[in-house]
FIDO-513958 format. One record per residue: x, y, z of N, C-alpha, C in turn. Coordinates in steps of 0.02 Angstrom, whole numbers, plus 50000, padded with zeros to 5 digits. Each point is the difference from the previous one (the first is absolute). Example, Ala and Ser with C-alpha at 12.3 -4.5 7.8 and 13.67 -1.06 7.14 Angstrom:
506604971650390499555005950000500455006050000 499825005349964500425005950003499615005550037 
This chain:
502494720248069499335002549987500015006149954 499505000549957499945005649953499575005450033 500235006249995499615005550029499345000849964 499525003350033499345001049971500045004049935 500435005150000500065004249940500274996049941 500514995950013500294995949947499504994849976 499624997050047499524995049981499465003049955 499795006150016499515003449958500285001349930 500635002049998500325001249935500064993649959 500134994450035500034993649965499324998249972 499485001350039499324998349979499795003849937 500225006349994499805003949942500514999649944 500574996950013500534999649949499784996549936 499574994750003499784997049936499665004949954 499605004550029499655005049959500515004749966 500505002050038500515004549973500404996649945 500184993750012500404996349951499604998949935 499374998150007499594998849941499885006549962 499875005450036499895006549967500625002349963 500584999350032500635001949967500124995749939 499864993550006500074995549943499545001749943 499385001750017499525001949948500235006349963 500225005050037500245006249967500594998549954 500464995850024500584998349959499794996449936 499564995150008499764996249942499625004449951 499575004350027499595004449958500425004949961 500485003250033500415005149967500474996949948 500344994750019500494997149953499664996349942 499414997250012499664996349947499785004649943 499945006550015499835004849948500565000949949 500624998650021500575001249958500344993649976 500044995050043500344993849981499544993950002 499365001450009499494994749996500154994250047 500004993849975500084994250044500694999850035 500485003449970500665000050032500015004150064 499445002950016499935003550064500094995250059 499994993549986500084995150054500695000750033 500505002449962500675000650029500045005650051 499815006349984500005005150052499524998350057 499444996749984499534998150053500324995150047 500344994949973500334995150042500525003350046 500395004649972500515003350039499715004350056 499475003749984499675004250051499664995650052 499684994749978499664995450044500494996750049 500544997349973500504996750043500325005050048 500135006149976500295005150043499535001750058 499365000949985499525001750052499924994350050 499984993849975499954994350046500634999550043 500585000949968500644999650036500055005350055 499805006149985500035005350050499534998650058 499414997449985499534998250054500304994550044 500304995049969500294994550037500565002550046 500455004149972500565002550039499785004650056 499515004249987499795004950050499584996950055 499564995349982499524997450049500214993550034 500534996849977500174993550028500285000650071 500205005950020500255000950067500664996350011 500034996350055500624996450016500024993149966 499484998149966499994993549967500465000149939 500394994649993500444999449942499634996549943 500165001849939499684996949942500074992450002 500594997750022500124992750002499524996550047 499725003750049499544996950048499354997949966 499855002849943499404998149963500124993649958 500614997849997500174994249959500324994450041 499724998850057500264994750044499954993249965 500484995650014499964993249971499364996550022 499694996749954499404996150015499984994149952 499744994550023500004993949959499565000949938 500284998149943499615000549938499404995250002 500054994750041499464995150004499445002250046 500075005850032499455002650040499385000749956 499424998250026499384999949961499885006549963 500075005650034499855006449968500535002149950 500614997750010500515001249949499854996149937 499784993950009499824995849943499415003049962 499495002250037499425003149969500205006349962 500435004150030500235006249968500364998549935 500454995050001500384998349941499564997149945 499524995850019499544997249950499585005449968 499785004850041499615005649973500425004149951 500645000850016500445003949957500144996649933 499914993549998500154996349938499435000249949 499425002250020499435000149954500145004049937 500305006050005500135003949938500524997049954 500354994850022500504997049956499684997249936 499354998650004499654997749940499985005449946 499975006350023500025005749953500675000249964 500534999250038500674999949970500084994249951 499754994250020500074994149958499665000949932 499435003549999499625000949938500215006249960 500395004450031500165006349966500735001950002 500444995250013500715001550004500285002849935 499664998449944500235002549936499975007649994 499625003250045499965007349999500645003350025 500404996250035500655002550024500504999449942 499915004349951500384999349938500585004949993 500185003250056500585004549996500394999850066 500645001349995500434999950060499785005450050 499805005849973499785005550044499404997950042 499504996949968499414997850036500174994850052 500434995449983500194994650047500355003050061 500465004749988500375003150055499535003950045 499555004149971499535003950039499534995650039 499774994649969499544995250032500334996950061 500624997949994500354996850055500175005050055 500245005949980500195005150050499395001950041 499435001249968499405001850037499814994550049 500024993849977499814994350043500474999250059 500645001849990500494999450054499945005650052 499815005949978499995005950044499325001050034 499474999749962499345001850024499774996250063 500084993450003499744996350058500295002350067 500645002050001500305002250063499655006250027 499905005049958499685006250023499274998850019 499644996349957499294999150014499874995750062 500384994750009499894995850058500215003550065 500565003549998500215003650060499495005350021 499675003049950499515005150017499314997250013 499704996649950499314997950006499884994650052 500454995250003499924994650049500415001250063 500605003049994500425001050058499805006050042 500175005949976499885006250037499275001150017 499564999449950499305001650009499664995150048 500134993649993499704995150045500265000750071 500645001350007500295000950067499685006050036 499895005449963499745006150031499264999350017 499614997049954499284999850011499794994650049 500394994750008499804994750046500025002250072 500345005550014500045002650068499375003850019 499595001949951499395003850016499374996749973 500084995249953499434996549971500074992550013 499444996449999500054992749997500384998149936 500324994250000500424998149943499604999749935 499374997850004499614999349938499875006949969 499925005150042499905006849973500655002549970 500564998550031500655002049972500104996949932 499804993649993500064996549936499565003349947 499385001550019499545003349953500275006949980 500255003750049500265006749987500594999849951 500484995850014500584999349956499814997549931 499584994949998499814997049936499605004849957 499555003950032499595004749962500445005149963 500465003150035500415005149969500504996949950 500244994050016500454996649953499634998749935 499374998050004499614998649940499865006349959 499765005250033499805006049962500615003849973 500594998650028500595003449974500134998149927 499804994049980500134997749932499605003849947 499345000450006499635003849949500145007550002 500115002750061500105007250005500705002249980 500484995549999500675001849978500164996749933 500114993550000500184996449939499435000149949 499395000150025499424999949955499895006349960 500375005350016499965006249961500194998849928 500494995549989500234998749931499994992549982 499904995750048500024992849988499304997149999 499794997249944499334997149993499924994050047 500524995950007499964994150042499865001750073 500235005850022499915002050069499315003050014 499554999549952499315002150011499534994049998 500274994049997499604993949995499744997850068 499364998250004499734997650063500304993350020 500244996249951500354993850016500625001450043 500345005449984500595001950038499815001750071 499445003650009499805002050067499864993950044 499694995049971499854993850038500664996850023 500474999749955500654996950017500375004250051 499975006749993500335004450048499714999250070 499354999350004499684998950065500244993550031 500034994749960500244993650025500725000550024 500435003249959500695000850019500075004150064 499645005650003500045004350058499804996350064 499474996149996499764996450060500474994450018 500184995849951500434994250014500695002250024 500305004849967500665002450020499985003350069 499465003550016499955003150066499934994850055 499584995149988499924994650049500674996350009 500334998749944500644996650003500515003950041 500005006649993500455004150040499844999550074 499375000350016499804999550070500174993150029 499924994949959500124993250024500744998350007 500415002649954500714998249999500455005550028 499735006150006500385005850023500605001349955 499924998549936500545001049952499725001449931 500355004449963499825001649931500424996149950 500434995650025500494996849957499674996449940 499574995250014499704996049946499435003749965 499725004850034499485004249968500335004149944 500595002650014500365003949949500204995749941 500204993850014500154995349946499374998849958 499434999050034499374998949964499835006049957 500125006050026499865006249963500455000549939 500624998050007500474999949944499744995449944 499764994150020499744995349951499395002949964 499585003650038499415003249970500215005049947 500475004450017500215005249953500364997149939 500314994350008500304996549943499444996949958 499554996650033499484996249964499495004349965 499835005850029499475004149969500265004849947 500654999449985500305004349948499875007450015 500145002150062499825006650024500175005649952 500635000349978500215005549956499634999849934 499864994149974499634999449937499285002250009 499734999150060499335002650015500005007650002 500525002850031500055007350004500035003049930 500354996749955500095002649932499434997949953 499514996550026499434997649961500214995349943 500584996850010500214994849953499624993750014 499894998750064499564994550021499375002850031 499434998349971499355002050027499604993750012 499784998750061499634993950014499394999249955 499844993949979499414998849958499375002650033 499565002649959499355002250025499955007350018 500575003650002499965007250017500305004349945 500144997049942500285004049946499475004449967 
């Protein structure tokens, strides 16, 4: 069981993480512009990692990734949802025209899902479901997960200010949260998140190399 003090800290931690991310993005974007995504990613991952390590208690990280059948309905739904952005990659792969961009794109996609899923779907949902109905926990986690994008990445990334993105983020937040509750595992959700970050050309969005049609 999580103590009341720790649970309160977990509840307010999204605000602290988003505020710290905003400050990082705002300050660094003044000097290195879109490349501010690198210090932001490092600060963001560090803050998520510290929260996970401090608040997880006796739970082991591996406990969030229990084996579960890929054919489980919610795993299938999660994976199908994650494949939607692959259409972006298919139509814009030519933008990956340098080794540096390709490496950064892959590294971000490999690292980011672990931190975000362990925090937004793992730690936060586990903590809030003990005091809220599950649907409120899902709304709570999804709300802050969604607004973190415009308030952090959106400081310098045009794509992260698109309302189309918010719709997709809400869908992902809800589906992935339900999937976690149904399967008690982040295993295939993390795989789905990896596919999303690969398909949506995340790093190219941060650098404004790829800007979704209609918001240029």
